[in-house]
C-alpha positions as CSV (number, residue, x, y, z in Angstrom):
1,M,-19.7,-1.4,-63.6
2,S,-17.4,-4.2,-62.7
3,F,-15.0,-4.6,-59.8
4,E,-12.8,-7.6,-59.6
5,G,-9.6,-8.9,-58.2
6,D,-7.9,-11.5,-56.0
7,L,-8.9,-12.2,-52.4
8,E,-5.3,-12.8,-51.7
9,H,-4.4,-9.2,-52.4
10,L,-7.7,-7.4,-51.4
11,P,-9.2,-9.4,-48.5
12,L,-13.0,-10.0,-48.4
13,V,-13.4,-7.8,-45.3
14,D,-11.9,-4.8,-47.3
15,V,-14.1,-5.7,-50.4
16,I,-17.3,-5.7,-48.3
17,Q,-16.4,-2.4,-46.6
18,L,-15.6,-0.8,-49.9
19,L,-18.9,-1.8,-51.4
20,H,-20.8,-0.7,-48.3
21,Q,-19.0,2.6,-48.2
22,T,-19.6,3.4,-51.9
23,G,-23.3,2.2,-51.8
24,K,-22.9,-0.4,-54.6
25,T,-25.7,-2.6,-55.9
26,G,-25.0,-6.0,-57.5
27,T,-23.9,-9.5,-57.0
28,L,-20.4,-10.1,-55.5
29,T,-19.3,-13.5,-56.8
30,L,-16.6,-15.2,-54.8
31,K,-14.8,-18.1,-56.5
32,G,-12.3,-20.5,-54.8
33,A,-11.1,-24.1,-54.9
34,K,-14.2,-25.2,-52.9
35,G,-16.7,-23.6,-55.4
36,E,-18.6,-20.4,-55.7
37,S,-20.5,-18.2,-53.3
38,Q,-22.4,-15.0,-53.8
39,L,-23.2,-12.0,-51.6
40,V,-25.9,-9.7,-52.9
41,F,-25.7,-6.0,-52.3
42,R,-28.4,-3.2,-52.6
43,D,-27.1,0.3,-52.1
44,G,-24.2,-1.0,-50.1
45,F,-26.3,-3.2,-47.8
46,I,-26.1,-7.0,-47.9
47,V,-29.5,-8.4,-48.7
48,S,-28.9,-12.0,-49.5
49,A,-26.3,-14.8,-49.8
50,N,-25.6,-18.1,-51.5
51,H,-23.4,-20.4,-49.5
52,V,-20.8,-22.5,-51.4
53,N,-22.3,-25.6,-49.7
54,N,-25.7,-26.2,-51.3
55,S,-27.0,-28.2,-48.3
56,I,-26.8,-25.0,-46.2
57,R,-30.1,-23.3,-47.0
58,I,-32.1,-20.7,-45.1
59,G,-34.7,-23.2,-43.9
60,Q,-32.1,-25.7,-42.6
61,V,-30.2,-22.9,-41.0
62,M,-33.3,-21.7,-39.1
63,V,-34.0,-25.3,-38.0
64,D,-30.5,-25.7,-36.6
65,M,-30.7,-22.4,-34.8
66,G,-34.0,-23.4,-33.2
67,L,-36.0,-20.7,-34.9
68,L,-38.1,-23.2,-36.9
69,S,-39.3,-26.8,-36.3
70,R,-38.5,-29.5,-38.8
71,E,-42.2,-30.3,-39.2
72,A,-43.1,-26.7,-40.0
73,L,-40.3,-26.6,-42.6
74,E,-41.3,-29.8,-44.3
75,R,-45.0,-28.7,-44.3
76,T,-44.1,-25.4,-45.9
77,L,-41.8,-27.1,-48.5
78,T,-44.7,-29.3,-49.5
79,E,-46.9,-26.3,-49.9
80,Q,-44.3,-24.6,-51.9
81,R,-43.9,-27.6,-54.3
82,N,-47.6,-27.8,-54.8
83,A,-48.0,-24.0,-55.4
84,G,-47.3,-24.2,-59.2
85,D,-47.1,-20.7,-60.8
86,A,-47.9,-19.1,-57.4
87,R,-44.7,-20.5,-55.9
88,K,-43.1,-18.1,-53.4
89,P,-39.7,-18.1,-51.6
90,I,-39.7,-20.3,-48.5
91,I,-39.1,-17.4,-46.1
92,Q,-42.0,-15.4,-47.5
93,M,-44.3,-18.4,-47.1
94,L,-43.2,-18.9,-43.5
95,I,-43.9,-15.3,-42.7
96,E,-47.2,-15.1,-44.5
97,N,-48.4,-18.3,-42.8
98,G,-47.5,-16.9,-39.4
99,T,-45.0,-19.7,-38.8
100,V,-42.2,-17.3,-38.1
101,E,-42.1,-13.5,-37.4
102,T,-40.2,-11.2,-39.7
103,Q,-37.6,-10.5,-37.1
104,V,-36.9,-14.2,-36.8
105,A,-36.5,-14.4,-40.6
106,Y,-33.9,-11.6,-40.3
107,Q,-32.0,-13.7,-37.8
108,G,-31.9,-16.6,-40.1
109,L,-30.7,-14.5,-43.1
110,E,-28.1,-12.9,-40.9
111,A,-26.8,-16.3,-39.9
112,L,-26.7,-17.5,-43.5
113,I,-24.7,-14.4,-44.6
114,E,-22.4,-14.8,-41.6
115,M,-21.8,-18.4,-42.5
116,T,-21.0,-17.4,-46.1
117,I,-18.5,-14.7,-45.0
118,V,-16.8,-17.0,-42.5
119,E,-16.5,-19.7,-45.1
120,V,-14.8,-17.4,-47.6
121,L,-12.5,-16.0,-44.9
122,T,-11.0,-19.5,-44.6
123,W,-10.0,-19.5,-48.3
124,T,-6.3,-18.8,-48.9
125,R,-6.9,-18.1,-52.6
126,G,-9.8,-17.0,-54.6
127,T,-11.3,-14.2,-56.8
128,F,-14.1,-11.7,-56.4
129,C,-16.1,-10.0,-59.1
130,L,-19.0,-7.5,-58.6
131,D,-21.6,-7.6,-61.4
132,V,-24.0,-4.7,-61.2
133,D,-26.1,-6.0,-64.1
134,K,-27.0,-9.2,-62.2
135,I,-28.8,-9.7,-58.9
136,V,-28.5,-13.3,-58.0
137,V,-31.1,-13.8,-55.3
138,S,-32.0,-17.4,-55.5
139,D,-35.5,-18.7,-54.6
140,E,-34.1,-20.4,-51.5
141,Y,-32.4,-17.4,-50.0
142,R,-34.3,-14.2,-50.8
143,Y,-36.9,-12.7,-48.5
144,F,-39.5,-11.2,-50.9
145,P,-40.0,-11.3,-54.6
146,E,-39.4,-8.1,-56.4
147,K,-43.1,-7.5,-57.0
148,N,-43.7,-7.1,-53.3
149,N,-41.5,-4.0,-53.3
150,Q,-40.0,-4.7,-49.8
151,Q,-36.4,-3.7,-49.4
152,I,-34.2,-5.5,-47.0
153,N,-31.1,-3.6,-45.8
154,M,-29.2,-5.7,-43.3
155,N,-26.7,-3.9,-41.1
156,T,-23.6,-4.7,-43.1
157,Q,-21.1,-3.5,-40.5
158,S,-22.8,-5.4,-37.7
159,I,-22.9,-8.6,-39.8
160,L,-19.3,-8.2,-40.8
161,M,-18.2,-7.7,-37.1
162,D,-20.2,-10.8,-36.1
163,A,-18.6,-12.9,-38.9
164,L,-15.2,-11.8,-37.8
165,R,-16.0,-12.7,-34.2
166,I,-17.1,-16.2,-35.2
167,Y,-14.1,-16.6,-37.4
168,D,-11.7,-15.5,-34.6
169,E,-13.3,-17.8,-32.1
170,R,-13.4,-20.9,-34.4
171,K,-9.9,-20.3,-35.5
172,R,-8.7,-20.1,-31.9
173,D,-10.6,-23.2,-31.0
174,G,-9.6,-25.2,-34.1
175,T,-13.2,-25.7,-35.1
176,L,-13.3,-23.5,-38.2
177,T,-15.9,-25.5,-40.2
178,S,-19.4,-24.7,-41.5
179,E,-20.9,-27.4,-39.3
180,S,-19.4,-26.1,-36.1
181,I,-20.7,-22.5,-36.6
182,F,-24.4,-23.1,-36.5
183,G,-24.7,-26.8,-35.7
184,N,-24.4,-30.1,-37.7
185,M,-26.4,-30.4,-40.9
186,P,-28.3,-33.8,-40.6
187,L,-27.3,-36.4,-43.1
188,P,-29.9,-37.6,-45.7
189,E,-31.4,-41.0,-45.1
190,A,-29.5,-42.6,-48.0
191,Q,-26.2,-41.5,-46.5
192,R,-27.0,-42.6,-43.0
193,G,-27.6,-46.1,-44.1
194,S,-24.8,-46.5,-46.6
195,G,-21.1,-45.8,-46.9
196,S,-21.4,-44.9,-50.5
197,A,-19.9,-41.5,-51.5
198,E,-22.4,-40.9,-54.2
199,I,-24.8,-38.0,-53.7
200,S,-28.2,-37.9,-55.4
201,A,-30.4,-35.0,-56.2
202,A,-32.8,-36.1,-53.4
203,D,-29.9,-36.1,-50.9
204,L,-29.3,-32.4,-51.7
205,G,-33.0,-31.6,-51.6
206,L,-33.1,-30.8,-55.3
207,E,-35.7,-33.4,-56.3
208,E,-38.2,-30.6,-56.9
209,L,-36.1,-29.0,-59.6
210,E,-38.2,-30.5,-62.4
211,E,-41.2,-28.5,-61.1
212,L,-39.3,-25.3,-61.3
213,E,-37.3,-24.4,-64.4
214,S,-35.7,-26.7,-67.0
215,R,-32.5,-24.6,-66.7
216,I,-30.5,-25.3,-63.6
217,P,-29.9,-21.9,-61.8
218,T,-26.4,-20.7,-61.3
219,Y,-26.5,-21.2,-57.5
220,F,-26.3,-25.0,-58.0
221,S,-22.9,-24.6,-59.7
222,A,-21.1,-25.9,-56.7
223,I,-22.2,-29.5,-57.4
224,Q,-20.8,-29.3,-60.9
225,E,-17.3,-30.5,-61.6
226,E,-14.8,-27.7,-61.1
227,V,-13.3,-26.4,-64.3
228,V,-9.9,-24.9,-64.0
229,E,-9.9,-21.4,-65.5
230,T,-7.2,-20.3,-67.9
231,A,-6.4,-17.2,-69.8
232,A,-7.9,-18.9,-72.9
233,S,-11.2,-19.7,-71.1
234,R,-11.5,-16.2,-69.6
235,L,-10.9,-14.5,-72.9
236,R,-13.2,-16.7,-75.0
237,G,-14.9,-14.5,-77.5
238,E,-12.6,-11.5,-76.8
239,L,-10.3,-12.3,-79.7
240,A,-12.9,-13.4,-82.3
241,G,-11.5,-13.0,-85.8
242,I,-7.9,-13.3,-84.9
243,P,-6.1,-16.4,-86.2
244,S,-5.9,-19.2,-83.7
245,H,-2.1,-19.5,-83.9
246,E,-1.8,-15.8,-82.9
247,Q,-4.3,-16.3,-80.1
248,Q,-2.3,-19.3,-78.8
249,E,0.9,-17.2,-78.9
250,L,-0.7,-14.7,-76.5
251,F,-2.1,-17.4,-74.2
252,S,1.3,-19.1,-74.0
253,Y,2.9,-15.8,-73.1
254,L,0.3,-15.1,-70.3
255,E,0.7,-18.7,-69.0
256,Q,4.5,-18.1,-68.8
257,L,3.9,-15.0,-66.7
258,A,1.9,-17.0,-64.2
259,G,4.9,-19.2,-63.5
260,R,7.3,-16.4,-62.8
261,A,8.9,-16.0,-59.4
262,P,7.4,-13.2,-57.2
263,A,9.0,-9.9,-58.0
264,P,10.7,-7.9,-55.3
265,G,8.9,-4.9,-53.7
266,G,6.1,-6.8,-52.0
267,D,4.5,-3.6,-50.8
268,L,3.6,-2.4,-54.3
269,G,-0.1,-2.8,-55.3
270,V,-1.5,-2.1,-58.7
271,V,-5.1,-0.7,-59.1
272,L,-6.3,-0.8,-62.7
273,L,-9.1,1.3,-64.3
274,T,-10.2,-0.4,-67.5
275,S,-13.3,-1.5,-69.4
276,G,-11.5,-4.0,-71.5
277,R,-11.4,-7.7,-70.5
278,L,-8.3,-8.3,-72.5
279,M,-6.3,-5.5,-70.9
280,R,-7.6,-6.6,-67.4
281,E,-6.3,-10.2,-68.1
282,C,-2.9,-9.0,-69.5
283,C,-2.3,-6.5,-66.7
284,A,-3.3,-8.9,-63.9
285,S,-0.9,-11.5,-65.4
286,V,2.0,-9.1,-65.6
287,C,1.4,-7.7,-62.1
288,G,1.0,-11.1,-60.5
289,P,0.9,-10.8,-56.7
290,R,1.1,-7.1,-57.0
291,F,-2.3,-6.8,-58.6
292,I,-5.0,-5.6,-56.2
293,C,-8.1,-5.1,-58.3
294,A,-9.6,-3.8,-61.5
295,T,-12.7,-1.6,-62.0
296,D,-14.3,0.4,-64.7
297,D,-15.9,2.8,-62.3
298,P,-13.7,5.9,-61.6
299,D,-15.6,6.6,-58.4
300,Q,-14.3,3.3,-57.0
301,L,-10.7,4.3,-57.3
302,E,-10.3,6.7,-54.3
303,P,-11.7,4.2,-51.7
304,V,-9.6,1.4,-53.1
305,L,-6.4,3.6,-53.0
306,D,-7.2,4.7,-49.4
307,Q,-7.8,1.1,-48.4
308,A,-4.4,0.1,-49.9
309,L,-2.6,2.9,-48.1
310,S,-4.2,1.9,-44.8
311,R,-2.9,-1.6,-45.4
312,E,0.6,-0.2,-45.7
313,K,0.6,-0.9,-49.5
314,S,2.3,1.4,-52.0
315,P,-0.5,1.7,-54.6
316,L,0.2,2.4,-58.3
317,L,-2.7,3.6,-60.4
318,L,-2.8,2.1,-63.9
319,L,-5.2,3.9,-66.3
320,D,-6.2,2.2,-69.5
321,A,-7.1,4.9,-72.1
322,G,-8.9,2.3,-74.3
323,E,-9.3,2.5,-78.1
324,P,-9.4,6.0,-79.5
325,S,-13.0,5.6,-80.7
326,G,-14.3,4.5,-77.4
327,R,-13.4,7.2,-74.9
328,N,-13.3,10.9,-74.1
329,G,-9.7,12.1,-73.8
330,R,-10.8,15.2,-71.8
331,D,-12.6,13.1,-69.2
332,L,-9.5,10.9,-68.8
333,A,-7.2,13.9,-68.4
334,A,-9.5,15.5,-65.9
335,L,-9.6,12.2,-63.9
336,L,-5.8,12.1,-63.9
337,K,-5.6,15.6,-62.7
338,Q,-8.1,14.9,-59.9
339,K,-6.2,11.9,-58.7
340,R,-2.9,13.7,-58.8
341,E,-4.3,16.5,-56.6
342,R,-5.9,14.0,-54.2
343,F,-2.7,11.8,-54.1
344,P,0.3,14.0,-54.8
345,D,2.9,11.2,-54.4
346,L,0.9,8.4,-56.1
347,P,2.6,6.8,-59.2
348,I,0.1,7.0,-62.1
349,A,0.8,5.2,-65.4
350,L,-1.3,5.6,-68.5
351,L,-1.7,2.9,-71.1
352,V,-2.3,4.8,-74.3
353,T,-1.9,4.2,-78.1
354,P,1.3,5.9,-79.3
355,A,-0.7,7.6,-82.1
356,D,-2.8,9.5,-79.5
357,Y,-0.6,12.6,-79.3
358,A,-3.2,14.9,-77.8
359,L,-4.0,12.6,-74.8
360,C,-0.3,12.0,-74.2
361,A,0.4,15.7,-74.0
362,A,-2.6,16.3,-71.7
363,A,-1.5,13.4,-69.5
364,Q,2.0,14.9,-69.2
365,E,0.5,18.3,-68.3
366,N,-1.7,16.8,-65.6
367,G,1.1,14.9,-63.8
368,V,1.2,11.3,-65.2
369,S,4.2,9.4,-64.0
370,A,4.7,7.2,-67.1
371,L,3.1,6.7,-70.5
372,L,3.1,3.1,-71.5
373,P,2.2,1.7,-75.0
374,R,-1.2,0.2,-75.4
375,P,-2.1,-2.1,-78.3
376,S,-4.9,-1.0,-80.7
377,R,-6.9,-3.4,-82.7
378,E,-8.5,-0.4,-84.5
379,L,-5.2,1.2,-85.6
380,R,-2.9,-1.8,-86.0
381,P,-5.1,-4.9,-86.5
382,D,-2.3,-6.9,-88.3
383,T,0.1,-6.7,-85.4
384,F,-2.4,-6.6,-82.6
385,I,-1.2,-9.7,-80.8
386,A,2.5,-8.8,-81.2
387,D,1.7,-5.3,-79.9
388,T,-0.2,-6.8,-76.9
389,I,2.8,-8.9,-75.9
390,N,5.2,-6.0,-76.3
391,S,2.9,-3.8,-74.2
392,C,2.9,-6.5,-71.5
393,R,6.7,-6.5,-71.6
394,A,6.8,-2.7,-71.3
395,L,4.5,-2.8,-68.3
396,A,6.6,-5.5,-66.7
397,A,9.8,-3.5,-67.1
398,Y,8.1,-0.4,-65.6
399,L,6.8,-2.4,-62.6
400,D,10.2,-3.9,-62.0
401,R,11.7,-0.5,-61.3
402,D,11.7,0.9,-57.8
403,H,8.1,1.8,-57.0
404,G,8.4,1.6,-53.2
405,K,6.7,3.9,-50.9
406,P,7.1,7.5,-52.0
407,A,9.6,9.6,-50.2
408,Q,7.2,12.1,-48.5
409,D,8.6,15.1,-46.7
410,H,7.1,15.0,-43.2
411,S,10.0,16.9,-41.7
412,D,8.2,20.1,-40.8
413,K,5.2,18.4,-39.3
414,F,7.3,15.9,-37.4
415,R,9.5,18.6,-36.1
416,N,6.6,20.6,-34.7
417,Q,5.1,17.5,-33.1
418,F,8.5,16.6,-31.6
419,L,8.9,20.2,-30.1
420,T,5.3,20.2,-28.9
421,L,6.0,17.1,-26.8
422,A,9.1,18.6,-25.4
423,E,7.3,21.7,-24.2
424,R,4.7,19.9,-22.1
425,R,5.2,20.1,-18.3
426,D,2.7,17.5,-17.2
427,P,2.4,13.8,-18.1
428,P,-1.3,14.0,-19.1
429,E,-0.5,16.9,-21.4
430,V,2.3,14.8,-23.0
431,T,0.0,11.9,-23.7
432,F,-2.6,14.3,-25.1
433,A,0.0,15.8,-27.4
434,L,0.9,12.3,-28.6
435,L,-2.8,11.6,-29.1
436,Q,-3.1,14.7,-31.3
437,A,-0.1,13.5,-33.3
438,A,-1.7,10.1,-33.9
439,C,-5.0,11.8,-34.9
440,G,-3.1,13.8,-37.4
441,V,-2.9,10.5,-39.4
442,F,-5.9,8.6,-38.1
443,R,-9.4,10.1,-37.8
444,R,-10.0,9.5,-34.1
445,G,-8.2,8.3,-31.0
446,V,-8.5,7.6,-27.3
447,T,-5.9,7.9,-24.5
448,M,-6.0,5.1,-22.0
449,V,-4.0,5.3,-18.8
450,V,-2.8,2.3,-16.9
451,V,-4.0,2.1,-13.3
452,R,-2.8,-1.0,-11.6
453,S,-4.0,-3.8,-13.9
454,E,-6.7,-1.8,-15.7
455,L,-6.9,0.5,-18.6
456,I,-9.0,3.6,-18.1
457,A,-10.0,5.8,-21.0
458,E,-9.2,9.5,-20.6
459,R,-9.5,12.0,-23.4
460,A,-10.6,11.3,-27.0
461,I,-10.4,13.1,-30.3
462,G,-12.8,12.8,-33.3
463,V,-15.3,10.5,-31.6
464,D,-18.3,12.8,-31.6
465,A,-17.1,15.1,-34.4
466,A,-14.0,15.5,-36.5
467,G,-11.3,17.1,-34.4
468,A,-13.5,17.5,-31.3
469,V,-12.0,16.7,-27.9
470,T,-14.3,14.7,-25.6
471,S,-14.1,12.1,-22.8
472,V,-14.9,8.4,-23.1
473,K,-16.4,6.2,-20.4
474,L,-14.4,3.0,-20.6
475,R,-12.7,0.9,-18.0
476,L,-11.4,-2.6,-18.6
477,S,-9.1,-5.4,-17.5
478,P,-7.1,-6.5,-20.6
479,P,-7.7,-10.2,-21.4
480,P,-4.6,-12.4,-21.9
481,E,-3.4,-12.9,-25.4
482,S,-5.3,-9.8,-26.6
483,L,-4.0,-6.7,-28.5
484,Y,-4.5,-4.8,-25.2
485,Q,-2.1,-7.1,-23.4
486,R,0.4,-7.0,-26.2
487,A,0.4,-3.2,-26.0
488,L,0.8,-3.4,-22.2
489,D,3.8,-5.6,-22.9
490,G,5.3,-2.7,-24.9
491,E,4.4,-3.8,-28.4
492,I,3.1,-1.3,-31.0
493,C,0.1,-3.0,-32.6
494,Y,-1.3,-1.9,-36.0
495,C,-3.6,-4.6,-37.4
496,D,-7.2,-5.6,-37.6
497,A,-9.0,-5.2,-34.3
498,D,-9.5,-8.5,-32.3
499,Q,-12.6,-9.5,-30.5
500,P,-11.8,-7.9,-27.1
501,L,-11.0,-4.6,-28.8
502,R,-14.2,-4.7,-30.8
503,D,-16.3,-5.6,-27.7
504,T,-14.9,-2.8,-25.6
505,M,-13.7,0.1,-27.7
506,Y,-16.4,-0.2,-30.4
507,G,-19.0,-0.5,-27.7
508,A,-17.8,2.8,-26.3
509,I,-17.1,4.9,-29.5
510,G,-18.8,2.9,-32.3
511,A,-17.3,0.7,-35.0
512,P,-15.0,2.4,-37.7
513,L,-15.4,1.7,-41.4
514,T,-12.2,-0.3,-41.6
515,A,-11.1,-2.8,-38.9
516,K,-7.5,-1.4,-38.9
517,A,-6.6,0.0,-35.5
518,L,-3.4,1.2,-33.7
519,L,-2.4,0.6,-30.1
520,L,0.6,2.8,-29.3
521,P,2.2,2.2,-25.8
522,V,3.9,5.0,-23.9
523,K,6.6,3.9,-21.5
524,S,8.0,5.7,-18.4
525,F,11.0,4.2,-16.6
526,G,10.6,1.0,-18.6
527,R,6.9,0.5,-17.7
528,V,3.9,1.2,-19.9
529,I,1.9,3.9,-18.3
530,A,-0.6,4.7,-21.1
531,V,-1.8,3.4,-24.4
532,I,-3.0,5.5,-27.4
533,Y,-5.8,3.9,-29.4
534,A,-6.5,5.2,-32.9
535,D,-8.5,4.2,-36.0
536,F,-9.7,5.8,-39.2
537,G,-13.3,6.3,-38.1
538,P,-15.6,6.9,-41.1
539,G,-12.7,6.9,-43.6
540,T,-10.8,4.1,-45.3
541,G,-7.4,5.1,-44.1
542,T,-4.0,6.2,-45.4
543,D,-0.4,5.4,-44.6
544,P,-0.1,5.5,-40.8
545,Q,3.6,6.5,-40.7
546,L,4.3,4.0,-38.0
547,P,8.1,4.7,-37.7
548,L,7.4,8.4,-37.0
549,L,4.7,7.6,-34.4
550,E,7.1,5.1,-32.8
551,I,9.7,7.8,-32.5
552,L,7.2,10.3,-31.0
553,S,6.0,7.6,-28.5
554,Q,9.6,7.0,-27.3
555,H,10.2,10.7,-27.1
556,A,7.0,11.2,-25.1
557,G,8.2,8.6,-22.6
558,L,11.5,10.4,-22.2
559,V,9.7,13.7,-21.7
560,I,7.6,12.1,-19.0
561,D,10.7,10.6,-17.4
562,N,12.3,14.0,-17.3
563,I,9.1,15.6,-15.8
564,L,8.9,13.1,-13.0
565,Y,12.6,13.3,-12.3
566,R,12.4,17.1,-12.0
567,K,9.5,16.7,-9.6
568,R,11.4,14.3,-7.4
569,C,14.4,16.6,-7.3
570,A,12.2,19.5,-6.4
571,Q,10.6,17.5,-3.5
572,K,14.1,16.6,-2.2
């Protein structure tokens, strides 16, 4: 199974949460202008990491954190170099020698993973690719060799939250560098005494490589000269047997697509299901900034689509039927039917060879939005390149049509919520009805009332169990420049939770799967009297319908004004 895309369109935080939620095992390779990093997953848990900066190793990290002395590290490294065939990872040797405890080793690995995540969060551009057939756990970074049979399942959600906290703090302070996160890495002797920019293998601590393997492992790729990837380099070997001038015609066309101006409709996001490298490359080039990701695992589609909806994207599902000899038409038709039932308003396009009449008919029967021509090397080998280019043009024309957010009919539901608010006769009941409306979209929520300068949690829905009404013990003074304060100023906030929100709300009700959260203020006589907090809990989210919630919030405020006005009149 592969899962790949651009970090610009599917952020690293979302990628990690999706892999954790779906319990994937494999190596997530992250490539950017600075080099290449890896995060290693086992059953959805992060078990290892390779930082883009090769001087940032687990031993050095532990020394900088004060978990290990320089002398102990050097002594263990010497033992490791002299171990020959019995060589073990440095962390295992430290644990077995009694130099560090297992829990201390966990702290070091957590720090390394956090550093890797924080570094990638600073990238403005980059790609990700999950390879389930490869577990890149380098000798420097893994805990135990496979023969020891010891599993390491780090708390992925906790590590991610800590990484986001570090990222937020360093971004705020203007110190968002690897050195500032866990201390300065000491310079090698050669660099301290010279202004030369040249770096030797000894400077990087790689002088022992000759005693290991003659082949340089992939985790030293960051010291190699960066090679700019092109369509030709990525498709090397995919077009074997096709004349070079025809290949060049396709590459030139794909390169022209990369230079196009961004298409209108920035909320459209394309999710591609394909097992073909060529179709992945062509579709990504045609979609441009609208391309979210590609996968060959049908089980990965639903979480990705949910995630796109929670990010206020309008996803479009693109299914590649593949060559007639390499697929099961019934399975594809069943998949299409399943997604149509799960996402009734989702645009679904099927790339299918024109000669495949049975699949085309089944697709129409199961609710496909569009049938697009797919090139076939099996059926039309002589015109395969020309057909591929024509297929790209057909896809581009389809995407350039209006595929904005589907016009969903929420009139009945909205009308009932609107009338429910109007029927309430007490302010707490009004805010509770608004909380119920918010939890009709989100999985869980909490009402917080404003008392002087504090927020006090009142009732909650979905915290202990789906739909269950409970109370939450939470009282806080909103920090300045926080999402809490913005909500108290009357702003509707729907974004990733900031650190004050994570420290307080997550501490009271637990962290949700996705960081997206809503703070919906309720005003009475121009002053915020309550704030509704809501998130997606254990789910990955959907379209939050913010305009409708904003209308309901304003209506709730007017209903409360009317209630209070009537009470004042009655008292007089």
